[in-house]
N, C-alpha and C positions, 0 to 999 in steps of 0.2 A: 504494500500500500504506500503511495507516494506521500512524503512529508509535506504538510501544508506550509506555505510561506508565511512569514511574520506579517501581520496586518500593517504595522507601521512601515515595514520595508516596502510593501506593495505600494502604499501611498507616497512613500518617500518623505516621511515626516518623522521628527524625533518623538520619543515617548511622552515628552511634556508638551506636545503641540496643543495649541488652543483649538476650540471648536471651529473657529473661523479658518484657521490654517488647514485643518482636516477637510473642511468643506471646499476650500479653494483647490487643494491638491486633488480631490476627487473630481471636481468639475473639469480640471485640466486633463486628467487621464480619460474621463468619460468622453470628452470631445475628441481626443486623439484616437481612441480605440473603438469608437462607436461602429457597429457593424455596417451602418449605412455609408460610412466614409471609407470603408476598407473592403475591397472586393478580391475575389480569387483566392489564391493560397495565402496571401497576406491577411485576408479577412478571417481565416480560421484562427490564426495566432492572435489577431486583434480581438476576436470574440472571447477567447480564453482570458486575455488580460482585462477586457471590459468586465467580465463576470467576477474576476478576482477583485478588481477595484470596487465594484458594487458591493460585494460581500464585506470587504474591509470597511467601507464607509458605513454600511448598515450597523456593523458591530461597534465601531469607534465613535459614531455620532450619538449613540444611546449611552447615557451616563452609567446605567446599571450594568449593561453588557460590557462596556469598556472597563469598569472596575473588576468585573469577573475575569475578563481576559488578562488584565494586568496582573491579577493575583494567581490565576491558574493556567494561563495560556489558552490554547485552543480547546482544552477539555472544559474550561469554564463556560464556554458558550456553545458547546456541542449539545444539542437537544437530546441525544441518546445517552448522555451521561448526567443529566440533570434530574431533579426531583419529579415527583408525579404531578398530576393535575392540581392546580391551585398554587403551585410554587411561584413566587414572584421574584423578579430581579435575578440575583445570583445565589439566593438563599438555598435553592434546591440542590445545587452542586455541593455547597459547603455542608449542608445537612446530610447529604449522602454519606460523607466521610464521618460526620458526627454520629450518625446512626450505627455505622459498622464498628468504629473504634471506640465509641462511647461505652458500650457494654464491656469491652475488653479492658479498657484503661480507666473506666469510671467517669469519663468526661461526657461530652454531648454538646451539640450546637443547635441554635434555633429553637430552643425549648423554653417555655415559660415555667411558672411555678407549677409543681405537680407533674412535670414532664410533658405538658401539652405543647403541641406544635404551634409556633407563632410565625406569622408571615408579614412581611412589609407590604404596605398598601401600594396600589398602582399609582404611577405618575399620571398627571393630567396635562393636557395641552390647551392653550388658549391663544387664538390669533387676534392680534391687535393692530388696527390700521392707524398710522400716524402720518401727518403731513411732512413735507420736506423741512419746513420751518421748525416743526416740533422735534424732528430727528436731529436737526442741526443744533438747536438750543437746549434740548431736553425739556421734560415736563413731568408733572405729577398728575396721575390719573386714578380714577376709581373704576374698578371692574366688578362685575357680579359673577361669582363662581359658585358651584355647588358645594354644600357642606353637609355634614351628618351630625345630628344632635340626638341625645337620648330620647326615646319615645316617651311622650307625655302620658300615654295610657298605661304602659307597663313599667315605666321608669327605668328602661334599659335592660330589663330582665329577659325580654323576648317572650315571656309567658303570659297567657291570658290572665287578667286580674282575677285573683282568688285561687290561682293555681301557681305552681312553680316547677322549675326544671328538676329533673332527677338525674342521678349518676348513671352514666352510660354502662349498660350491663356487659358490653363487649370488651371494653378496655378498663372498666372499673374506675373511671374517672381520670385515667392517665393520659388520654388523648392519643395514645399510640398502642399498637399491638406488636408482639415479638414473634419472629419466625426464625427458626434455626436453620442455617445453611452450612453444613459441614462443621468447621471449628468456630464459625462466627454466629453470634446472635444478632439478627438484623431487626431493627425497629422500623415500623412503617406507621404512617398516619392512620388512625382508626377509621375504617370505612363507614362505620355507623354514625359517629358523632362528628366526623371530619376534623378531629383534633381538638374539639372543645372540651371533651371529657364529660359533657352533659347532653341530655336529650330533653326536648320540650314536647311533652305529650299534647298539650293544647296551646298552640302558638297564638300570640296576640294578633288580633285581626287588623289592628291599625298598622303595625310594622311587619306583619307576616313572620314573626319570630326572629327578626333581625336584631331587635333591641334598639335600632336607630332608624331615623327617618331622614330623607334627603330634603334639605332646605337650600336657600340661597343666602350668601353673605357678601358683603361689600368689602373689597380688599383695596388698600392703598398701594399704588405701584409707582415707583420712581423710574422714569425713562431717562437714562444718562445721555448727555449731550454727545452727538456724533454717532449715535447708533445707526446701523444700516439695515437694509432689507434682508430678511432671513436670519438675523441674529436672534438669540434667545436670552431671556432673563429668567433665572431660576429663583423661585420662591419656595424655600425649604419648608416642608411640613404641611403644605397646603394642598396636597394631593388626596387620594382616597385613604380612609383610615385602614390601619393594619388589622389583622385577624388575631384574636386571642391575646390582645395586648401588644401586638407587633407595632413597630413605628409606622407613621403615615408616610405616604409617598410625597413627591414634590410636584409643584406646579411649574410648568415651563411656558412662559409667555413669548410667543414667536411674533416678531415684528414684520408687518406688511407695510411697505412704503406706498403711499398714494401717488398717482400720476400727477405731476405738476404742470401748470399751464405754460410756464416759461422755461424752467430748467430741467435738465436731465442729469442724474447723478451717476458718476463712474468712480467708485471708490470714494476718495475724499475730494475729487475734482467735480466741478460743475460745467455743463455745456449749455449754451443758448444760441439761438439764431437771431441775428440782429439785422432787420431790413433797413436799407438806406436808399435814398432816391438816386435816380440816374445822374442827376446834377451833382449831388454830393460825391458820388463815386468818381466823377470826372474832375471836379474842381477841388475836392478835399474839403475838410472842415472838422469842427468838433461836434461830437454827439454824446448824449447821455445814454448809459446802459444800466440795466438793473443789476443789483447784487442783493444778497440776503440781508445786508446791513444798510441798504439804501441805494442812492444813485452814485455812479462813478462816470467820469468823463474820459473819452478816448479820442485821440486825434486821427482822423482819416486822411492819409496822404493823397495827394493828387494822383489820379489814374488808378485808384484801387479797383481790383478785379473781384468778381463774385467768387466766393469761396475763401477769401482771405481770412486768416485767423489771427485774433488778437488775444494775448494772454495777460490776465490780471493776476499777479502773484498774491497769494494769501487770501483771495476772495472766495475760496471754496469752503469746505467744511473740515473742521478739526475732528478726526475720527476718535473713537473712544480710547484707542491705544496709540494715537499719533502724538508727536511732540509739537507739530506745527500744522496749520491748516493747509488744505490743498489749494488749487488754483481755479480760476474761472476762465473758460475759453469762449470767446465771442466769435461766432462764425458769420461772416458778412454775406448777406444776400442782397442783390441789386434788383429793385423793383422796376418793372417796365411800365411806363405811363399807359393808362387806359382811358377810354371815353374822351378822346381828344377833340377839341374844336377845330374848325377849318383853319383858323389862324395858327393854332399850335401845330397842325399838320404841315402847314406851309413853312413854318420856322424850322421844323425838324428836317424837312426835305432839303432846305437850304443848308442846314448844318451838315447833313449827310453828304451833299455835293462838295462842300468845302473840305470835309474830312477825306473824301476820296481823292481830291486833288492834291492833298498833302502827302499822299502815299502811305507806305507801310509804317512810317514812324508813329502814326496815330492808332494803328491796329496791329500791334506786334503778334498777337495771338492768331489773328486771321491770316497773316502772311505765312506764319509757320504752318498753319493748317493746310493752306494751299500747296505748300511744298510737299507735305506728307501725302496729299492726295495724288499729286503728280507721280511721286515715287511708287505709290501703291498701284496705280493703273498701268504704269510702264514696266512694272516688275514682270 
């Protein structure tokens, strides 16, 4: 059986790489090795590398899976070596060793008081839309997320009022049952009570025996200045509650950047299209351009052509990990006059005749284009 490559090696990032570094590395590899971009024999090798990169990203982009991989290697994220149904995060893998060696050496992992199996709660994800201005300057926001409170009817017991839970007759309240396999005594979660150690003969009708009911709560979230599309904010302990006293999961707030009317963001840089008149392009002049901090002036040289780019240093966005802000790139577009009057048409025709008489010095691009056409047709 072939040895699997290290996930960090596949993506080409160090083990202490940030989430953003891992995402960028995956995007680069996915673009390079995507099957649609590689055909023939090269496509087969590219497909293998594409699948490798995809698997590596899926594991390292998930905090729980990454923690398991860092601690146990490929075995920590191999579903064939993890705990049974209901195991969360990497607890199943660690508990597998605890079950086997706990009986031999007197230890045990993932077990609460009385030997009951405990599980960490699942993580939750929340997508938040922010404007470019909010992403640049940061903001404080309130979001509504699901929460779980003790049931008011049964006060968290899960049993119908007037009744109570009884000790599980299968595991005798331990939450686990033992099976002997050769020299080892293996513990498994009790199939009857699912690790709780108790059975509820008459469940509460309000919470259906869960002891908790789902509600909504308001959470204060601080969006750091410079955050970008796709970045995540972790809110520890605001995920789903754990089982049998296990710790709750985390909430991950994923940022979605709204489309802006003027600017396009590229990392910490901003880009915008700046239309100027036909006259300004020919004669030059000073124009105002927008920035996130207000207006800025740029000088348009005489004879500016469409597509000319002007760079305003430091007028971009300062990223969350950046030491200085990015730049603003203004891309010039020259507007052609429309709905002209007869007088304006006459003036333009006179101007055109005057320019033609002046020769190539007035239209360097046109002269170069004519030469290229001659070479093309004579080739």
